All heavy atoms as a GROMACS GRO file, in nm:
protein
  595
    1MET      N    1   6.383   5.822   5.157
    1MET     CA    2   6.327   5.711   5.226
    1MET      C    3   6.275   5.777   5.360
    1MET      O    4   6.337   5.872   5.426
    1MET     CB    5   6.423   5.604   5.266
    1MET     CG    6   6.378   5.508   5.358
    1MET     SD    7   6.508   5.390   5.412
    1MET     CE    8   6.506   5.418   5.584
    2HIS      N    9   6.166   5.736   5.407
    2HIS     CA   10   6.106   5.782   5.525
    2HIS      C   11   6.103   5.670   5.628
    2HIS      O   12   6.054   5.563   5.613
    2HIS     CB   13   5.956   5.826   5.497
    2HIS     CG   14   5.886   5.880   5.620
    2HIS    ND1   15   5.914   6.012   5.656
    2HIS    CD2   16   5.795   5.835   5.704
    2HIS    CE1   17   5.838   6.047   5.758
    2HIS    NE2   18   5.765   5.939   5.794
    3TYR      N   19   6.179   5.688   5.740
    3TYR     CA   20   6.204   5.587   5.834
    3TYR      C   21   6.130   5.624   5.961
    3TYR      O   22   6.150   5.731   6.016
    3TYR     CB   23   6.348   5.567   5.864
    3TYR     CG   24   6.375   5.462   5.962
    3TYR    CD1   25   6.391   5.330   5.942
    3TYR    CD2   26   6.403   5.503   6.102
    3TYR    CE1   27   6.417   5.237   6.033
    3TYR    CE2   28   6.440   5.406   6.198
    3TYR     CZ   29   6.439   5.270   6.159
    3TYR     OH   30   6.475   5.177   6.254
    4ARG      N   31   6.039   5.532   6.014
    4ARG     CA   32   5.974   5.558   6.145
    4ARG      C   33   6.069   5.514   6.259
    4ARG      O   34   6.096   5.395   6.264
    4ARG     CB   35   5.847   5.479   6.147
    4ARG     CG   36   5.740   5.540   6.059
    4ARG     CD   37   5.642   5.613   6.146
    4ARG     NE   38   5.544   5.676   6.078
    4ARG     CZ   39   5.506   5.807   6.097
    4ARG    NH1   40   5.570   5.871   6.177
    4ARG    NH2   41   5.415   5.860   6.033
    5THR      N   42   6.097   5.606   6.341
    5THR     CA   43   6.188   5.571   6.464
    5THR      C   44   6.112   5.497   6.569
    5THR      O   45   5.984   5.500   6.569
    5THR     CB   46   6.252   5.697   6.518
    5THR    OG1   47   6.133   5.783   6.562
    5THR    CG2   48   6.341   5.775   6.414
    6LYS      N   49   6.186   5.431   6.649
    6LYS     CA   50   6.122   5.350   6.762
    6LYS      C   51   6.198   5.385   6.881
    6LYS      O   52   6.320   5.371   6.895
    6LYS     CB   53   6.147   5.204   6.729
    6LYS     CG   54   6.073   5.147   6.603
    6LYS     CD   55   6.137   5.022   6.554
    6LYS     CE   56   6.101   4.988   6.414
    6LYS     NZ   57   6.150   5.071   6.309
    7GLY      N   58   6.123   5.422   6.994
    7GLY     CA   59   6.177   5.449   7.126
    7GLY      C   60   6.249   5.579   7.143
    7GLY      O   61   6.326   5.593   7.236
    8THR      N   62   6.230   5.678   7.058
    8THR     CA   63   6.290   5.806   7.070
    8THR      C   64   6.188   5.918   7.063
    8THR      O   65   6.073   5.898   7.025
    8THR     CB   66   6.391   5.832   6.942
    8THR    OG1   67   6.318   5.836   6.827
    8THR    CG2   68   6.509   5.731   6.959
    9CYS      N   69   6.226   6.043   7.106
    9CYS     CA   70   6.140   6.160   7.094
    9CYS      C   71   6.111   6.190   6.955
    9CYS      O   72   5.997   6.248   6.925
    9CYS     CB   73   6.201   6.274   7.166
    9CYS     SG   74   6.240   6.249   7.350
   10SER      N   75   6.206   6.174   6.866
   10SER     CA   76   6.183   6.189   6.729
   10SER      C   77   6.085   6.083   6.673
   10SER      O   78   6.092   5.972   6.723
   10SER     CB   79   6.304   6.199   6.637
   10SER     OG   80   6.372   6.066   6.648
   11SER      N   81   6.008   6.123   6.574
   11SER     CA   82   5.911   6.017   6.525
   11SER      C   83   5.945   5.957   6.380
   11SER      O   84   5.903   5.853   6.349
   11SER     CB   85   5.768   6.069   6.525
   11SER     OG   86   5.774   6.185   6.425
   12ALA      N   87   6.039   6.031   6.317
   12ALA     CA   88   6.078   5.974   6.185
   12ALA      C   89   6.204   6.046   6.136
   12ALA      O   90   6.253   6.150   6.193
   12ALA     CB   91   5.968   6.011   6.076
   13ILE      N   92   6.266   5.982   6.038
   13ILE     CA   93   6.396   6.036   5.978
   13ILE      C   94   6.366   6.030   5.821
   13ILE      O   95   6.338   5.914   5.767
   13ILE     CB   96   6.514   5.953   6.018
   13ILE    CG1   97   6.534   5.957   6.166
   13ILE    CG2   98   6.637   6.029   5.945
   13ILE    CD1   99   6.640   5.870   6.213
   14ASP      N  100   6.388   6.139   5.747
   14ASP     CA  101   6.384   6.140   5.603
   14ASP      C  102   6.528   6.130   5.564
   14ASP      O  103   6.607   6.218   5.606
   14ASP     CB  104   6.309   6.256   5.552
   14ASP     CG  105   6.159   6.248   5.577
   14ASP    OD1  106   6.109   6.140   5.543
   14ASP    OD2  107   6.094   6.326   5.638
   15LEU      N  108   6.568   6.039   5.481
   15LEU     CA  109   6.706   6.012   5.448
   15LEU      C  110   6.725   5.985   5.287
   15LEU      O  111   6.642   5.914   5.239
   15LEU     CB  112   6.749   5.881   5.524
   15LEU     CG  113   6.892   5.844   5.517
   15LEU    CD1  114   6.994   5.945   5.573
   15LEU    CD2  115   6.906   5.705   5.591
   16GLU      N  116   6.826   6.042   5.246
   16GLU     CA  117   6.873   6.017   5.103
   16GLU      C  118   7.017   5.988   5.104
   16GLU      O  119   7.101   6.057   5.167
   16GLU     CB  120   6.839   6.134   5.010
   16GLU     CG  121   6.694   6.160   4.998
   16GLU     CD  122   6.652   6.277   4.909
   16GLU    OE1  123   6.749   6.324   4.827
   16GLU    OE2  124   6.551   6.350   4.937
   17ILE      N  125   7.057   5.888   5.031
   17ILE     CA  126   7.194   5.851   5.012
   17ILE      C  127   7.216   5.832   4.862
   17ILE      O  128   7.145   5.766   4.792
   17ILE     CB  129   7.229   5.720   5.080
   17ILE    CG1  130   7.195   5.730   5.234
   17ILE    CG2  131   7.374   5.675   5.063
   17ILE    CD1  132   7.200   5.610   5.319
   18GLU      N  133   7.327   5.890   4.818
   18GLU     CA  134   7.366   5.875   4.669
   18GLU      C  135   7.510   5.835   4.672
   18GLU      O  136   7.595   5.901   4.727
   18GLU     CB  137   7.350   6.011   4.599
   18GLU     CG  138   7.205   6.048   4.580
   18GLU     CD  139   7.182   6.170   4.512
   18GLU    OE1  140   7.276   6.216   4.441
   18GLU    OE2  141   7.084   6.239   4.532
   19ASN      N  142   7.540   5.726   4.592
   19ASN     CA  143   7.689   5.678   4.580
   19ASN      C  144   7.751   5.655   4.715
   19ASN      O  145   7.869   5.684   4.717
   19ASN     CB  146   7.765   5.774   4.489
   19ASN     CG  147   7.701   5.777   4.350
   19ASN    OD1  148   7.662   5.678   4.301
   19ASN    ND2  149   7.701   5.904   4.298
   20GLY      N  150   7.670   5.617   4.810
   20GLY     CA  151   7.731   5.575   4.949
   20GLY      C  152   7.745   5.700   5.039
   20GLY      O  153   7.792   5.690   5.142
   21VAL      N  154   7.696   5.819   4.990
   21VAL     CA  155   7.721   5.943   5.073
   21VAL      C  156   7.581   5.991   5.110
   21VAL      O  157   7.495   6.005   5.028
   21VAL     CB  158   7.800   6.044   4.988
   21VAL    CG1  159   7.810   6.177   5.063
   21VAL    CG2  160   7.938   5.998   4.951
   22ILE      N  161   7.559   6.033   5.235
   22ILE     CA  162   7.433   6.087   5.285
   22ILE      C  163   7.422   6.234   5.230
   22ILE      O  164   7.510   6.311   5.243
   22ILE     CB  165   7.436   6.098   5.431
   22ILE    CG1  166   7.449   5.956   5.498
   22ILE    CG2  167   7.302   6.170   5.486
   22ILE    CD1  168   7.464   5.951   5.643
   23THR      N  169   7.310   6.247   5.140
   23THR     CA  170   7.292   6.384   5.085
   23THR      C  171   7.168   6.450   5.153
   23THR      O  172   7.163   6.586   5.128
   23THR     CB  173   7.259   6.356   4.929
   23THR    OG1  174   7.143   6.270   4.918
   23THR    CG2  175   7.374   6.294   4.859
   24ASN      N  176   7.096   6.385   5.215
   24ASN     CA  177   6.983   6.460   5.288
   24ASN      C  178   6.938   6.378   5.424
   24ASN      O  179   6.955   6.248   5.417
   24ASN     CB  180   6.863   6.469   5.209
   24ASN     CG  181   6.758   6.552   5.278
   24ASN    OD1  182   6.785   6.654   5.340
   24ASN    ND2  183   6.632   6.504   5.277
   25CYS      N  184   6.932   6.444   5.532
   25CYS     CA  185   6.892   6.388   5.660
   25CYS      C  186   6.796   6.483   5.735
   25CYS      O  187   6.845   6.598   5.748
   25CYS     CB  188   7.012   6.343   5.732
   25CYS     SG  189   6.980   6.280   5.900
   26LYS      N  190   6.685   6.446   5.762
   26LYS     CA  191   6.583   6.538   5.837
   26LYS      C  192   6.506   6.458   5.943
   26LYS      O  193   6.433   6.368   5.906
   26LYS     CB  194   6.492   6.604   5.730
   26LYS     CG  195   6.416   6.707   5.778
   26LYS     CD  196   6.493   6.830   5.801
   26LYS     CE  197   6.400   6.954   5.833
   26LYS     NZ  198   6.478   7.057   5.886
   27PHE      N  199   6.524   6.498   6.061
   27PHE     CA  200   6.452   6.435   6.171
   27PHE      C  201   6.304   6.508   6.188
   27PHE      O  202   6.304   6.633   6.179
   27PHE     CB  203   6.522   6.444   6.303
   27PHE     CG  204   6.633   6.347   6.321
   27PHE    CD1  205   6.756   6.381   6.261
   27PHE    CD2  206   6.605   6.227   6.390
   27PHE    CE1  207   6.862   6.287   6.275
   27PHE    CE2  208   6.720   6.142   6.403
   27PHE     CZ  209   6.844   6.169   6.348
   28THR      N  210   6.204   6.432   6.221
   28THR     CA  211   6.079   6.488   6.258
   28THR      C  212   6.070   6.479   6.411
   28THR      O  213   6.080   6.365   6.457
   28THR     CB  214   5.962   6.408   6.191
   28THR    OG1  215   5.975   6.419   6.053
   28THR    CG2  216   5.830   6.476   6.242
   29GLY      N  217   6.053   6.586   6.490
   29GLY     CA  218   6.041   6.582   6.624
   29GLY      C  219   6.181   6.573   6.687
   29GLY      O  220   6.283   6.585   6.618
   30GLY      N  221   6.175   6.541   6.822
   30GLY     CA  222   6.305   6.527   6.893
   30GLY      C  223   6.363   6.656   6.949
   30GLY      O  224   6.292   6.755   6.934
   31CYS      N  225   6.471   6.654   7.013
   31CYS     CA  226   6.534   6.778   7.059
   31CYS      C  227   6.594   6.850   6.940
   31CYS      O  228   6.684   6.811   6.889
   31CYS     CB  229   6.642   6.734   7.163
   31CYS     SG  230   6.583   6.639   7.298
   32ARG      N  231   6.520   6.957   6.908
   32ARG     CA  232   6.561   7.022   6.787
   32ARG      C  233   6.705   7.070   6.765
   32ARG      O  234   6.768   7.052   6.658
   32ARG     CB  235   6.474   7.152   6.757
   32ARG     CG  236   6.457   7.205   6.637
   32ARG     CD  237   6.396   7.098   6.544
   32ARG     NE  238   6.442   7.109   6.401
   32ARG     CZ  239   6.482   7.007   6.327
   32ARG    NH1  240   6.477   6.884   6.375
   32ARG    NH2  241   6.524   7.030   6.206
   33GLY      N  242   6.767   7.118   6.868
   33GLY     CA  243   6.906   7.155   6.856
   33GLY      C  244   7.002   7.033   6.825
   33GLY      O  245   7.087   7.036   6.746
   34ASN      N  246   6.972   6.929   6.900
   34ASN     CA  247   7.042   6.807   6.878
   34ASN      C  248   7.024   6.744   6.746
   34ASN      O  249   7.116   6.701   6.674
   34ASN     CB  250   7.026   6.701   6.995
   34ASN     CG  251   7.070   6.748   7.117
   34ASN    OD1  252   7.166   6.826   7.136
   34ASN    ND2  253   7.011   6.696   7.225
   35THR      N  254   6.898   6.732   6.705
   35THR     CA  255   6.873   6.670   6.576
   35THR      C  256   6.924   6.754   6.462
   35THR      O  257   6.976   6.706   6.358
   35THR     CB  258   6.726   6.634   6.556
   35THR    OG1  259   6.652   6.755   6.571
   35THR    CG2  260   6.682   6.528   6.650
   36GLN      N  261   6.910   6.888   6.471
   36GLN     CA  262   6.966   6.975   6.359
   36GLN      C  263   7.118   6.962   6.352
   36GLN      O  264   7.175   6.958   6.242
   36GLN     CB  265   6.943   7.121   6.387
   36GLN     CG  266   6.795   7.161   6.358
   36GLN     CD  267   6.764   7.310   6.380
   36GLN    OE1  268   6.833   7.379   6.466
   36GLN    NE2  269   6.679   7.372   6.310
   37GLY      N  270   7.183   6.951   6.470
   37GLY     CA  271   7.333   6.936   6.474
   37GLY      C  272   7.373   6.803   6.403
   37GLY      O  273   7.456   6.801   6.330
   38LEU      N  274   7.299   6.701   6.441
   38LEU     CA  275   7.327   6.570   6.386
   38LEU      C  276   7.299   6.567   6.226
   38LEU      O  277   7.382   6.509   6.154
   38LEU     CB  278   7.227   6.459   6.452
   38LEU     CG  279   7.252   6.326   6.414
   38LEU    CD1  280   7.403   6.269   6.442
   38LEU    CD2  281   7.161   6.231   6.502
   39GLU      N  282   7.196   6.621   6.186
   39GLU     CA  283   7.161   6.631   6.041
   39GLU      C  284   7.283   6.713   5.970
   39GLU      O  285   7.326   6.645   5.862
   39GLU     CB  286   7.042   6.720   6.022
   39GLU     CG  287   6.912   6.659   6.066
   39GLU     CD  288   6.793   6.753   6.075
   39GLU    OE1  289   6.812   6.875   6.046
   39GLU    OE2  290   6.682   6.713   6.114
   40LYS      N  291   7.328   6.818   6.025
   40LYS     CA  292   7.440   6.886   5.950
   40LYS      C  293   7.572   6.812   5.956
   40LYS      O  294   7.650   6.816   5.866
   40LYS     CB  295   7.457   7.024   6.014
   40LYS     CG  296   7.354   7.118   5.984
   40LYS     CD  297   7.378   7.261   6.035
   40LYS     CE  298   7.265   7.354   6.011
   40LYS     NZ  299   7.256   7.390   5.873
   41MET      N  300   7.592   6.726   6.063
   41MET     CA  301   7.717   6.652   6.079
   41MET      C  302   7.728   6.544   5.984
   41MET      O  303   7.831   6.500   5.937
   41MET     CB  304   7.738   6.610   6.220
   41MET     CG  305   7.764   6.726   6.319
   41MET     SD  306   7.778   6.664   6.481
   41MET     CE  307   7.926   6.568   6.476
   42VAL      N  308   7.609   6.488   5.955
   42VAL     CA  309   7.616   6.358   5.871
   42VAL      C  310   7.607   6.379   5.715
   42VAL      O  311   7.650   6.300   5.635
   42VAL     CB  312   7.515   6.252   5.914
   42VAL    CG1  313   7.538   6.213   6.062
   42VAL    CG2  314   7.375   6.295   5.890
   43ILE      N  315   7.545   6.489   5.678
   43ILE     CA  316   7.536   6.525   5.534
   43ILE      C  317   7.680   6.536   5.480
   43ILE      O  318   7.764   6.615   5.532
   43ILE     CB  319   7.449   6.645   5.505
   43ILE    CG1  320   7.302   6.609   5.550
   43ILE    CG2  321   7.455   6.693   5.362
   43ILE    CD1  322   7.208   6.733   5.536
   44GLY      N  323   7.698   6.471   5.361
   44GLY     CA  324   7.826   6.472   5.301
   44GLY      C  325   7.921   6.357   5.350
   44GLY      O  326   8.031   6.341   5.299
   45GLN      N  327   7.876   6.281   5.444
   45GLN     CA  328   7.962   6.176   5.507
   45GLN      C  329   7.923   6.035   5.446
   45GLN      O  330   7.820   6.018   5.395
   45GLN     CB  331   7.939   6.167   5.653
   45GLN     CG  332   7.969   6.298   5.731
   45GLN     CD  333   8.116   6.333   5.715
   45GLN    OE1  334   8.206   6.247   5.729
   45GLN    NE2  335   8.146   6.464   5.674
   46ASN      N  336   8.024   5.948   5.454
   46ASN     CA  337   8.008   5.814   5.411
   46ASN      C  338   7.902   5.740   5.491
   46ASN      O  339   7.916   5.745   5.613
   46ASN     CB  340   8.136   5.729   5.409
   46ASN     CG  341   8.128   5.592   5.375
   46ASN    OD1  342   8.090   5.512   5.453
   46ASN    ND2  343   8.144   5.562   5.244
   47ALA      N  344   7.794   5.691   5.425
   47ALA     CA  345   7.679   5.630   5.506
   47ALA      C  346   7.716   5.514   5.596
   47ALA      O  347   7.683   5.505   5.705
   47ALA     CB  348   7.572   5.595   5.409
   48GLU      N  349   7.801   5.433   5.542
   48GLU     CA  350   7.850   5.307   5.613
   48GLU      C  351   7.920   5.353   5.736
   48GLU      O  352   7.904   5.292   5.850
   48GLU     CB  353   7.924   5.209   5.527
   48GLU     CG  354   7.849   5.153   5.419
   48GLU     CD  355   7.835   5.001   5.423
   48GLU    OE1  356   7.881   4.942   5.527
   48GLU    OE2  357   7.764   4.948   5.344
   49ALA      N  358   8.011   5.448   5.720
   49ALA     CA  359   8.092   5.488   5.844
   49ALA      C  360   8.007   5.555   5.950
   49ALA      O  361   8.027   5.532   6.063
   49ALA     CB  362   8.212   5.585   5.788
   50VAL      N  363   7.911   5.639   5.902
   50VAL     CA  364   7.820   5.696   6.000
   50VAL      C  365   7.743   5.595   6.067
   50VAL      O  366   7.723   5.601   6.195
   50VAL     CB  367   7.725   5.806   5.928
   50VAL    CG1  368   7.612   5.849   6.026
   50VAL    CG2  369   7.806   5.925   5.878
   51MET      N  370   7.690   5.496   5.988
   51MET     CA  371   7.609   5.385   6.056
   51MET      C  372   7.691   5.316   6.162
   51MET      O  373   7.634   5.298   6.273
   51MET     CB  374   7.564   5.285   5.940
   51MET     CG  375   7.493   5.176   6.001
   51MET     SD  376   7.436   5.060   5.863
   51MET     CE  377   7.589   5.001   5.822
   52GLN      N  378   7.816   5.282   6.146
   52GLN     CA  379   7.891   5.212   6.235
   52GLN      C  380   7.925   5.300   6.353
   52GLN      O  381   7.931   5.252   6.466
   52GLN     CB  382   8.028   5.170   6.162
   52GLN     CG  383   8.003   5.058   6.067
   52GLN     CD  384   8.126   5.023   5.990
   52GLN    OE1  385   8.238   5.082   6.015
   52GLN    NE2  386   8.112   4.932   5.890
   53ARG      N  387   7.955   5.429   6.338
   53ARG     CA  388   7.987   5.521   6.444
   53ARG      C  389   7.870   5.546   6.542
   53ARG      O  390   7.891   5.558   6.657
   53ARG     CB  391   8.033   5.660   6.391
   53ARG     CG  392   8.180   5.668   6.368
   53ARG     CD  393   8.226   5.806   6.344
   53ARG     NE  394   8.152   5.885   6.241
   53ARG     CZ  395   8.195   5.897   6.118
   53ARG    NH1  396   8.308   5.847   6.083
   53ARG    NH2  397   8.129   5.961   6.034
   54LEU      N  398   7.748   5.551   6.486
   54LEU     CA  399   7.635   5.585   6.555
   54LEU      C  400   7.555   5.464   6.622
   54LEU      O  401   7.481   5.485   6.723
   54LEU     CB  402   7.530   5.666   6.471
   54LEU     CG  403   7.581   5.796   6.421
   54LEU    CD1  404   7.470   5.870   6.335
   54LEU    CD2  405   7.638   5.885   6.530
   55ARG      N  406   7.588   5.358   6.572
   55ARG     CA  407   7.504   5.230   6.624
   55ARG      C  408   7.545   5.210   6.771
   55ARG      O  409   7.653   5.210   6.812
   55ARG     CB  410   7.555   5.108   6.543
   55ARG     CG  411   7.491   4.973   6.575
   55ARG     CD  412   7.332   4.972   6.556
   55ARG     NE  413   7.286   5.010   6.432
   55ARG     CZ  414   7.262   4.922   6.332
   55ARG    NH1  415   7.268   4.792   6.345
   55ARG    NH2  416   7.209   4.977   6.217
   56GLY      N  417   7.432   5.184   6.845
   56GLY     CA  418   7.440   5.150   6.992
   56GLY      C  419   7.445   5.270   7.083
   56GLY      O  420   7.451   5.251   7.200
   57ILE      N  421   7.451   5.394   7.037
   57ILE     CA  422   7.442   5.512   7.129
   57ILE      C  423   7.304   5.504   7.197
   57ILE      O  424   7.209   5.489   7.125
   57ILE     CB  425   7.459   5.638   7.049
   57ILE    CG1  426   7.607   5.644   7.000
   57ILE    CG2  427   7.428   5.759   7.151
   57ILE    CD1  428   7.641   5.761   6.907
   58GLN      N  429   7.300   5.514   7.324
   58GLN     CA  430   7.181   5.508   7.408
   58GLN      C  431   7.136   5.640   7.469
   58GLN      O  432   7.232   5.716   7.520
   58GLN     CB  433   7.187   5.402   7.506
   58GLN     CG  434   7.199   5.257   7.443
   58GLN     CD  435   7.194   5.154   7.551
   58GLN    OE1  436   7.143   5.170   7.661
   58GLN    NE2  437   7.247   5.032   7.510
   59CYS      N  438   7.016   5.668   7.472
   59CYS     CA  439   6.953   5.783   7.540
   59CYS      C  440   6.844   5.732   7.634
   59CYS      O  441   6.858   5.749   7.758
   59CYS     CB  442   6.904   5.882   7.442
   59CYS     SG  443   6.828   6.029   7.514
   60ARG      N  444   6.757   5.667   7.577
   60ARG     CA  445   6.645   5.609   7.658
   60ARG      C  446   6.587   5.486   7.578
   60ARG      O  447   6.604   5.486   7.465
   60ARG     CB  448   6.527   5.706   7.693
   60ARG     CG  449   6.472   5.772   7.561
   60ARG     CD  450   6.358   5.866   7.595
   60ARG     NE  451   6.417   5.981   7.659
   60ARG     CZ  452   6.349   6.096   7.671
   60ARG    NH1  453   6.221   6.108   7.635
   60ARG    NH2  454   6.403   6.198   7.711
   61ALA      N  455   6.531   5.402   7.658
   61ALA     CA  456   6.469   5.272   7.599
   61ALA      C  457   6.564   5.201   7.505
   61ALA      O  458   6.533   5.137   7.418
   61ALA     CB  459   6.344   5.326   7.502
   62GLY      N  460   6.688   5.205   7.544
   62GLY     CA  461   6.801   5.132   7.478
   62GLY      C  462   6.835   5.178   7.339
   62GLY      O  463   6.898   5.110   7.265
   63THR      N  464   6.797   5.302   7.307
   63THR     CA  465   6.827   5.360   7.175
   63THR      C  466   6.835   5.504   7.180
   63THR      O  467   6.836   5.564   7.296
   63THR     CB  468   6.712   5.320   7.072
   63THR    OG1  469   6.764   5.352   6.935
   63THR    CG2  470   6.581   5.380   7.104
   64SER      N  471   6.859   5.580   7.074
   64SER     CA  472   6.861   5.723   7.074
   64SER      C  473   6.848   5.773   6.928
   64SER      O  474   6.832   5.680   6.835
   64SER     CB  475   7.008   5.759   7.111
   64SER     OG  476   7.104   5.707   7.019
   65CYS      N  477   6.841   5.898   6.909
   65CYS     CA  478   6.825   5.948   6.772
   65CYS      C  479   6.947   5.901   6.685
   65CYS      O  480   6.911   5.862   6.576
   65CYS     CB  481   6.807   6.103   6.767
   65CYS     SG  482   6.641   6.147   6.836
   66PRO      N  483   7.070   5.915   6.727
   66PRO     CA  484   7.182   5.873   6.653
   66PRO      C  485   7.167   5.721   6.618
   66PRO      O  486   7.200   5.678   6.506
   66PRO     CB  487   7.300   5.899   6.729
   66PRO     CG  488   7.265   6.023   6.817
   66PRO     CD  489   7.110   5.993   6.853
   67ASP      N  490   7.130   5.644   6.717
   67ASP     CA  491   7.120   5.494   6.701
   67ASP      C  492   7.009   5.465   6.590
   67ASP      O  493   7.023   5.382   6.508
   67ASP     CB  494   7.085   5.433   6.829
   67ASP     CG  495   7.079   5.273   6.819
   67ASP    OD1  496   7.174   5.212   6.763
   67ASP    OD2  497   6.967   5.217   6.856
   68GLN      N  498   6.895   5.545   6.596
   68GLN     CA  499   6.792   5.526   6.500
   68GLN      C  500   6.836   5.565   6.364
   68GLN      O  501   6.796   5.505   6.273
   68GLN     CB  502   6.660   5.596   6.549
   68GLN     CG  503   6.590   5.526   6.670
   68GLN     CD  504   6.539   5.393   6.634
   68GLN    OE1  505   6.443   5.375   6.551
   68GLN    NE2  506   6.598   5.290   6.695
   69LEU      N  507   6.910   5.662   6.362
   69LEU     CA  508   6.966   5.706   6.227
   69LEU      C  509   7.046   5.594   6.168
   69LEU      O  510   7.047   5.565   6.049
   69LEU     CB  511   7.047   5.833   6.228
   69LEU     CG  512   7.120   5.879   6.108
   69LEU    CD1  513   7.014   5.899   5.989
   69LEU    CD2  514   7.201   6.006   6.125
   70SER      N  515   7.131   5.523   6.251
   70SER     CA  516   7.210   5.409   6.205
   70SER      C  517   7.122   5.297   6.159
   70SER      O  518   7.153   5.243   6.049
   70SER     CB  519   7.302   5.352   6.311
   70SER     OG  520   7.228   5.279   6.409
   71HIS      N  521   7.008   5.274   6.217
   71HIS     CA  522   6.914   5.165   6.163
   71HIS      C  523   6.842   5.220   6.026
   71HIS      O  524   6.823   5.136   5.940
   71HIS     CB  525   6.803   5.149   6.272
   71HIS     CG  526   6.856   5.076   6.394
   71HIS    ND1  527   6.878   4.938   6.392
   71HIS    CD2  528   6.890   5.119   6.508
   71HIS    CE1  529   6.924   4.903   6.505
   71HIS    NE2  530   6.938   5.004   6.580
   72ALA      N  531   6.814   5.349   6.018
   72ALA     CA  532   6.760   5.403   5.897
   72ALA      C  533   6.867   5.394   5.778
   72ALA      O  534   6.822   5.346   5.670
   72ALA     CB  535   6.721   5.554   5.916
   73ILE      N  536   6.986   5.408   5.809
   73ILE     CA  537   7.084   5.399   5.707
   73ILE      C  538   7.090   5.246   5.662
   73ILE      O  539   7.094   5.225   5.541
   73ILE     CB  540   7.228   5.447   5.754
   73ILE    CG1  541   7.223   5.610   5.780
   73ILE    CG2  542   7.331   5.409   5.650
   73ILE    CD1  543   7.345   5.654   5.842
   74GLU      N  544   7.088   5.167   5.761
   74GLU     CA  545   7.106   5.020   5.726
   74GLU      C  546   6.980   4.979   5.642
   74GLU      O  547   7.003   4.898   5.544
   74GLU     CB  548   7.100   4.939   5.857
   74GLU     CG  549   7.116   4.794   5.833
   74GLU     CD  550   7.123   4.711   5.964
   74GLU    OE1  551   7.038   4.737   6.063
   74GLU    OE2  552   7.208   4.620   5.976
   75GLU      N  553   6.867   5.020   5.675
   75GLU     CA  554   6.749   4.985   5.597
   75GLU      C  555   6.760   5.042   5.458
   75GLU      O  556   6.718   4.985   5.350
   75GLU     CB  557   6.616   5.048   5.667
   75GLU     CG  558   6.494   4.981   5.605
   75GLU     CD  559   6.375   5.023   5.678
   75GLU    OE1  560   6.360   4.978   5.797
   75GLU    OE2  561   6.284   5.099   5.631
   76TYR      N  562   6.807   5.165   5.452
   76TYR     CA  563   6.820   5.236   5.316
   76TYR      C  564   6.917   5.161   5.223
   76TYR      O  565   6.888   5.131   5.110
   76TYR     CB  566   6.865   5.382   5.335
   76TYR     CG  567   6.867   5.462   5.214
   76TYR    CD1  568   6.757   5.551   5.208
   76TYR    CD2  569   6.953   5.448   5.113
   76TYR    CE1  570   6.758   5.646   5.091
   76TYR    CE2  571   6.940   5.530   4.999
   76TYR     CZ  572   6.842   5.633   4.988
   76TYR     OH  573   6.841   5.702   4.882
   77LEU      N  574   7.028   5.121   5.279
   77LEU     CA  575   7.131   5.053   5.203
   77LEU      C  576   7.085   4.912   5.168
   77LEU      O  577   7.136   4.855   5.075
   77LEU     CB  578   7.265   5.048   5.286
   77LEU     CG  579   7.322   5.175   5.304
   77LEU    CD1  580   7.458   5.173   5.398
   77LEU    CD2  581   7.360   5.248   5.166
   78ALA      N  582   6.992   4.855   5.241
   78ALA     CA  583   6.945   4.710   5.213
   78ALA      C  584   6.842   4.708   5.097
   78ALA      O  585   6.812   4.604   5.036
   78ALA     CB  586   6.876   4.651   5.334
   79GLN      N  587   6.796   4.832   5.053
   79GLN     CA  588   6.692   4.829   4.943
   79GLN      C  589   6.756   4.794   4.811
   79GLN      O  590   6.869   4.818   4.781
   79GLN     CB  591   6.643   4.976   4.935
   79GLN     CG  592   6.564   5.026   5.051
   79GLN     CD  593   6.512   5.172   5.030
   79GLN    OE1  594   6.540   5.231   4.927
   79GLN    NE2  595   6.442   5.218   5.133
   0.00000   0.00000   0.00000
């Protein structure tokens, strides 16, 4: 799934979830070290748990790359 972020330096997140587990996560743009670290930390993790942990983290404009990932996960799971 390709998710367009809102209010962050990153512009998109490519996300794949299989059997409730995040199998792929790739940010487009953003602070490269932070987004690479976040990508590596969430792969192999339970998507619902990641969504709950990251929801509400703020950086600017009332959101952040982790918060936007939580929204991407929510949208993915709603499909």
